N, C-alpha and C positions, 0 to 999 in steps of 0.2 A: 475452673478452680482445681487446685491440686488435691491429691488424695487425702492428705491429713486434714486440711481445713474443711473439706466436704464431709469427712467422717465425723469431725467434731460438730459441725453444724447439723448434720442429720441426726446425730445422737441427741444433741440438745433439743432439737425440734420435737423428737419423740417424747423426751422426758417432760418438756414444757406442756405438751398436749395431755400427757398422762396425769401429771401431778400439779401443774400450774407453775408459772414462772417463779413466783415467790417461794415455792416449796422445793425448788431444785437448786442445789449448790454447785459450785465449780468443781469440788471434789467428786461429786456424783457423776458429773459430765465426764470428768477425766477418767474415773474408774470404768464407766460403761463404754467409753470410746476406745480405751486402751492407749490413749495418748498421754503425754506428760502435761503437767500443769504449765510448764514452760512453753510448750507448743501452743496450748490454748491461749495463753496471754500474748504470745508472739503474733499469732494470726488474728486475734480478735480484741485484745486489750483488756476486756472485762466481760462479764456475763451480760451486761446491758447491750453491748454491741452484737452479741449473738442473736438477740431478738430482732435486731434491725435487718438481719439477713432474710427474714421471711416476708 
């Protein structure tokens, strides 16, 4: 996995475990990972696809 998708996935995983899937938004994942929303959607399509990486 490239650096950017891994960073997004790792950040999302941490946030999902801390706050729960339903309580984490795409903007929070973007802010915490330092990646753009465009990169997030390019690599994963949507928030639901992020959970499938685990």
